[in-house]
Backbone as XML, in Angstrom:
<?xml version="1.0"?>
<chain id="A" units="angstrom">
  <residue number="1" name="MET">
    <atom name="N" x="-112.564" y="95.642" z="-97.875"/>
    <atom name="CA" x="-113.764" y="95.943" z="-98.571"/>
    <atom name="C" x="-113.785" y="95.296" z="-99.645"/>
  </residue>
  <residue number="2" name="ALA">
    <atom name="N" x="-115.285" y="94.854" z="-100.108"/>
    <atom name="CA" x="-115.760" y="94.437" z="-101.395"/>
    <atom name="C" x="-115.673" y="95.646" z="-102.456"/>
  </residue>
  <residue number="3" name="ALA">
    <atom name="N" x="-115.535" y="95.059" z="-103.768"/>
    <atom name="CA" x="-115.578" y="95.886" z="-104.562"/>
    <atom name="C" x="-116.946" y="95.848" z="-104.964"/>
  </residue>
  <residue number="4" name="LYS">
    <atom name="N" x="-117.286" y="97.035" z="-105.397"/>
    <atom name="CA" x="-118.896" y="96.873" z="-105.970"/>
    <atom name="C" x="-118.963" y="96.125" z="-107.644"/>
  </residue>
  <residue number="5" name="ARG">
    <atom name="N" x="-120.104" y="95.741" z="-107.773"/>
    <atom name="CA" x="-119.867" y="95.217" z="-108.832"/>
    <atom name="C" x="-121.140" y="95.415" z="-109.605"/>
  </residue>
  <residue number="6" name="SER">
    <atom name="N" x="-121.055" y="95.518" z="-110.510"/>
    <atom name="CA" x="-122.235" y="95.896" z="-111.507"/>
    <atom name="C" x="-122.859" y="95.025" z="-112.139"/>
  </residue>
  <residue number="7" name="GLY">
    <atom name="N" x="-124.247" y="94.512" z="-111.854"/>
    <atom name="CA" x="-125.051" y="93.555" z="-111.782"/>
    <atom name="C" x="-125.610" y="93.275" z="-113.707"/>
  </residue>
  <residue number="8" name="PRO">
    <atom name="N" x="-126.404" y="92.226" z="-114.174"/>
    <atom name="CA" x="-126.771" y="92.406" z="-115.022"/>
    <atom name="C" x="-128.115" y="93.235" z="-115.277"/>
  </residue>
  <residue number="9" name="GLY">
    <atom name="N" x="-128.416" y="94.178" z="-114.191"/>
    <atom name="CA" x="-129.220" y="94.978" z="-114.476"/>
    <atom name="C" x="-129.314" y="96.177" z="-115.315"/>
  </residue>
  <residue number="10" name="LEU">
    <atom name="N" x="-128.207" y="96.542" z="-115.510"/>
    <atom name="CA" x="-127.270" y="97.406" z="-116.013"/>
    <atom name="C" x="-127.502" y="97.206" z="-117.585"/>
  </residue>
  <residue number="11" name="GLN">
    <atom name="N" x="-126.901" y="95.699" z="-118.150"/>
    <atom name="CA" x="-127.096" y="95.530" z="-119.576"/>
    <atom name="C" x="-128.624" y="95.129" z="-119.590"/>
  </residue>
  <residue number="12" name="SER">
    <atom name="N" x="-129.674" y="94.796" z="-118.989"/>
    <atom name="CA" x="-130.764" y="94.381" z="-119.423"/>
    <atom name="C" x="-131.300" y="95.798" z="-119.437"/>
  </residue>
  <residue number="13" name="SER">
    <atom name="N" x="-131.340" y="96.817" z="-119.057"/>
    <atom name="CA" x="-132.001" y="98.309" z="-118.910"/>
    <atom name="C" x="-131.199" y="98.780" z="-120.092"/>
  </residue>
  <residue number="14" name="ALA">
    <atom name="N" x="-130.231" y="98.517" z="-120.733"/>
    <atom name="CA" x="-129.634" y="99.168" z="-121.602"/>
    <atom name="C" x="-130.429" y="98.519" z="-122.748"/>
  </residue>
  <residue number="15" name="GLY">
    <atom name="N" x="-130.598" y="97.491" z="-122.952"/>
    <atom name="CA" x="-131.488" y="96.592" z="-123.835"/>
    <atom name="C" x="-133.258" y="97.029" z="-124.135"/>
  </residue>
  <residue number="16" name="LEU">
    <atom name="N" x="-133.357" y="97.459" z="-123.024"/>
    <atom name="CA" x="-134.787" y="97.855" z="-122.880"/>
    <atom name="C" x="-134.872" y="99.468" z="-123.852"/>
  </residue>
  <residue number="17" name="MET">
    <atom name="N" x="-133.978" y="100.025" z="-123.342"/>
    <atom name="CA" x="-133.739" y="101.397" z="-123.960"/>
    <atom name="C" x="-133.742" y="101.450" z="-125.292"/>
  </residue>
  <residue number="18" name="ARG">
    <atom name="N" x="-132.840" y="100.579" z="-125.684"/>
    <atom name="CA" x="-132.897" y="100.541" z="-127.669"/>
    <atom name="C" x="-134.081" y="100.252" z="-128.096"/>
  </residue>
  <residue number="19" name="TYR">
    <atom name="N" x="-134.593" y="99.099" z="-127.340"/>
    <atom name="CA" x="-136.154" y="98.787" z="-128.063"/>
    <atom name="C" x="-137.174" y="99.412" z="-127.857"/>
  </residue>
  <residue number="20" name="TYR">
    <atom name="N" x="-137.153" y="100.813" z="-126.726"/>
    <atom name="CA" x="-138.287" y="101.540" z="-126.595"/>
    <atom name="C" x="-138.151" y="102.946" z="-128.074"/>
  </residue>
  <residue number="21" name="GLU">
    <atom name="N" x="-136.736" y="102.563" z="-128.081"/>
    <atom name="CA" x="-136.345" y="103.849" z="-129.260"/>
    <atom name="C" x="-136.608" y="103.576" z="-130.210"/>
  </residue>
  <residue number="22" name="ALA">
    <atom name="N" x="-136.250" y="102.499" z="-130.630"/>
    <atom name="CA" x="-136.598" y="101.664" z="-131.620"/>
    <atom name="C" x="-138.340" y="101.514" z="-132.186"/>
  </residue>
  <residue number="23" name="ASP">
    <atom name="N" x="-139.257" y="101.314" z="-131.108"/>
    <atom name="CA" x="-140.623" y="101.695" z="-131.290"/>
    <atom name="C" x="-141.018" y="103.102" z="-131.724"/>
  </residue>
  <residue number="24" name="LYS">
    <atom name="N" x="-140.206" y="103.828" z="-130.875"/>
    <atom name="CA" x="-140.683" y="105.324" z="-131.348"/>
    <atom name="C" x="-140.953" y="105.487" z="-133.025"/>
  </residue>
  <residue number="25" name="ASN">
    <atom name="N" x="-140.235" y="104.946" z="-133.977"/>
    <atom name="CA" x="-139.937" y="104.726" z="-135.336"/>
    <atom name="C" x="-140.693" y="103.934" z="-135.988"/>
  </residue>
  <residue number="26" name="ALA">
    <atom name="N" x="-141.659" y="103.074" z="-135.319"/>
    <atom name="CA" x="-142.253" y="102.167" z="-135.654"/>
    <atom name="C" x="-143.955" y="103.228" z="-136.204"/>
  </residue>
  <residue number="27" name="VAL">
    <atom name="N" x="-144.821" y="102.448" z="-137.459"/>
    <atom name="CA" x="-145.968" y="102.850" z="-137.636"/>
    <atom name="C" x="-146.892" y="102.144" z="-136.655"/>
  </residue>
  <residue number="28" name="HIS">
    <atom name="N" x="-147.582" y="103.028" z="-135.939"/>
    <atom name="CA" x="-148.802" y="103.053" z="-135.177"/>
    <atom name="C" x="-150.047" y="102.880" z="-135.929"/>
  </residue>
  <residue number="29" name="ILE">
    <atom name="N" x="-151.085" y="101.781" z="-135.311"/>
    <atom name="CA" x="-152.714" y="101.975" z="-136.047"/>
    <atom name="C" x="-153.201" y="101.173" z="-135.247"/>
  </residue>
  <residue number="30" name="GLN">
    <atom name="N" x="-154.212" y="102.474" z="-134.684"/>
    <atom name="CA" x="-155.449" y="102.276" z="-133.603"/>
    <atom name="C" x="-155.917" y="100.959" z="-133.969"/>
  </residue>
  <residue number="31" name="PRO">
    <atom name="N" x="-156.416" y="100.252" z="-132.867"/>
    <atom name="CA" x="-157.172" y="99.312" z="-133.055"/>
    <atom name="C" x="-158.514" y="99.093" z="-133.609"/>
  </residue>
  <residue number="32" name="LYS">
    <atom name="N" x="-159.116" y="100.830" z="-133.267"/>
    <atom name="CA" x="-160.492" y="100.604" z="-134.205"/>
    <atom name="C" x="-160.454" y="100.794" z="-135.597"/>
  </residue>
  <residue number="33" name="THR">
    <atom name="N" x="-159.152" y="101.059" z="-136.128"/>
    <atom name="CA" x="-158.929" y="101.035" z="-137.449"/>
    <atom name="C" x="-158.844" y="99.721" z="-138.267"/>
  </residue>
  <residue number="34" name="VAL">
    <atom name="N" x="-158.239" y="98.732" z="-137.513"/>
    <atom name="CA" x="-158.341" y="97.431" z="-137.676"/>
    <atom name="C" x="-159.424" y="96.940" z="-137.603"/>
  </residue>
  <residue number="35" name="LEU">
    <atom name="N" x="-160.457" y="97.115" z="-136.840"/>
    <atom name="CA" x="-161.768" y="96.580" z="-136.656"/>
    <atom name="C" x="-162.347" y="97.005" z="-137.833"/>
  </residue>
  <residue number="36" name="ILE">
    <atom name="N" x="-162.373" y="98.344" z="-138.337"/>
    <atom name="CA" x="-163.415" y="99.058" z="-139.501"/>
    <atom name="C" x="-162.919" y="98.189" z="-140.269"/>
  </residue>
  <residue number="37" name="PHE">
    <atom name="N" x="-161.341" y="98.277" z="-140.687"/>
    <atom name="CA" x="-160.883" y="97.442" z="-142.204"/>
    <atom name="C" x="-161.327" y="96.044" z="-142.241"/>
  </residue>
  <residue number="38" name="GLY">
    <atom name="N" x="-161.573" y="95.645" z="-141.209"/>
    <atom name="CA" x="-161.689" y="93.781" z="-141.316"/>
    <atom name="C" x="-163.509" y="94.128" z="-141.231"/>
  </residue>
  <residue number="39" name="ALA">
    <atom name="N" x="-164.147" y="94.717" z="-140.625"/>
    <atom name="CA" x="-165.469" y="94.697" z="-140.929"/>
    <atom name="C" x="-166.218" y="94.950" z="-142.386"/>
  </residue>
  <residue number="40" name="ILE">
    <atom name="N" x="-165.014" y="95.949" z="-142.978"/>
    <atom name="CA" x="-165.615" y="96.329" z="-144.197"/>
    <atom name="C" x="-164.891" y="95.502" z="-145.317"/>
  </residue>
  <residue number="41" name="ALA">
    <atom name="N" x="-164.336" y="94.969" z="-144.950"/>
    <atom name="CA" x="-163.546" y="93.735" z="-146.038"/>
    <atom name="C" x="-164.306" y="92.516" z="-145.864"/>
  </residue>
  <residue number="42" name="GLY">
    <atom name="N" x="-165.199" y="92.076" z="-144.753"/>
    <atom name="CA" x="-166.189" y="91.094" z="-144.396"/>
    <atom name="C" x="-167.364" y="91.549" z="-145.757"/>
  </residue>
  <residue number="43" name="ILE">
    <atom name="N" x="-167.657" y="92.897" z="-145.497"/>
    <atom name="CA" x="-169.073" y="92.849" z="-145.876"/>
    <atom name="C" x="-168.585" y="93.003" z="-147.472"/>
  </residue>
  <residue number="44" name="VAL">
    <atom name="N" x="-167.174" y="93.350" z="-147.781"/>
    <atom name="CA" x="-167.194" y="93.278" z="-149.039"/>
    <atom name="C" x="-167.413" y="91.818" z="-149.737"/>
  </residue>
  <residue number="45" name="VAL">
    <atom name="N" x="-166.448" y="90.663" z="-149.423"/>
    <atom name="CA" x="-166.370" y="89.511" z="-149.381"/>
    <atom name="C" x="-167.617" y="88.843" z="-149.608"/>
  </residue>
  <residue number="46" name="LEU">
    <atom name="N" x="-169.129" y="88.944" z="-148.429"/>
    <atom name="CA" x="-170.227" y="88.954" z="-148.243"/>
    <atom name="C" x="-170.885" y="89.394" z="-149.604"/>
  </residue>
  <residue number="47" name="PHE">
    <atom name="N" x="-170.513" y="90.636" z="-150.030"/>
    <atom name="CA" x="-171.456" y="91.052" z="-151.515"/>
    <atom name="C" x="-171.120" y="90.634" z="-152.656"/>
  </residue>
  <residue number="48" name="LEU">
    <atom name="N" x="-169.777" y="90.081" z="-152.612"/>
    <atom name="CA" x="-168.816" y="89.585" z="-153.822"/>
    <atom name="C" x="-169.619" y="88.165" z="-153.844"/>
  </residue>
  <residue number="49" name="SER">
    <atom name="N" x="-169.690" y="87.415" z="-152.959"/>
    <atom name="CA" x="-170.209" y="85.726" z="-152.912"/>
    <atom name="C" x="-171.984" y="86.372" z="-153.442"/>
  </residue>
  <residue number="50" name="ALA">
    <atom name="N" x="-172.503" y="87.186" z="-152.928"/>
    <atom name="CA" x="-174.000" y="87.057" z="-153.173"/>
    <atom name="C" x="-174.086" y="88.071" z="-154.598"/>
  </residue>
  <residue number="51" name="VAL">
    <atom name="N" x="-173.052" y="88.516" z="-155.164"/>
    <atom name="CA" x="-173.351" y="89.007" z="-156.741"/>
    <atom name="C" x="-173.391" y="87.781" z="-157.747"/>
  </residue>
  <residue number="52" name="ASN">
    <atom name="N" x="-171.963" y="87.349" z="-157.102"/>
    <atom name="CA" x="-171.480" y="85.990" z="-158.016"/>
    <atom name="C" x="-172.048" y="84.451" z="-157.889"/>
  </residue>
  <residue number="53" name="GLY">
    <atom name="N" x="-173.343" y="84.312" z="-157.228"/>
    <atom name="CA" x="-174.266" y="83.040" z="-156.926"/>
    <atom name="C" x="-173.603" y="82.266" z="-155.953"/>
  </residue>
  <residue number="54" name="PHE">
    <atom name="N" x="-172.405" y="82.465" z="-155.309"/>
    <atom name="CA" x="-171.910" y="81.785" z="-154.133"/>
    <atom name="C" x="-172.770" y="81.606" z="-152.725"/>
  </residue>
  <residue number="55" name="TRP">
    <atom name="N" x="-173.631" y="82.529" z="-152.516"/>
    <atom name="CA" x="-174.422" y="82.926" z="-151.660"/>
    <atom name="C" x="-175.120" y="81.515" z="-151.099"/>
  </residue>
  <residue number="56" name="PRO">
    <atom name="N" x="-175.069" y="80.815" z="-149.569"/>
    <atom name="CA" x="-175.790" y="79.628" z="-149.198"/>
    <atom name="C" x="-177.397" y="79.787" z="-149.805"/>
  </residue>
</chain>
């Protein structure tokens, strides 16, 4: 009889589990928050450029 061999699937599965467990502890930011922050930063830069006379 042929002996059962555990293939590399078992090792890669364990690695994925560790990756997703580490992801649970990460800080999550919603995409909407990033877009709003970027828009506000752009408006502030344009405002400061206009106030300091760098407006084209």
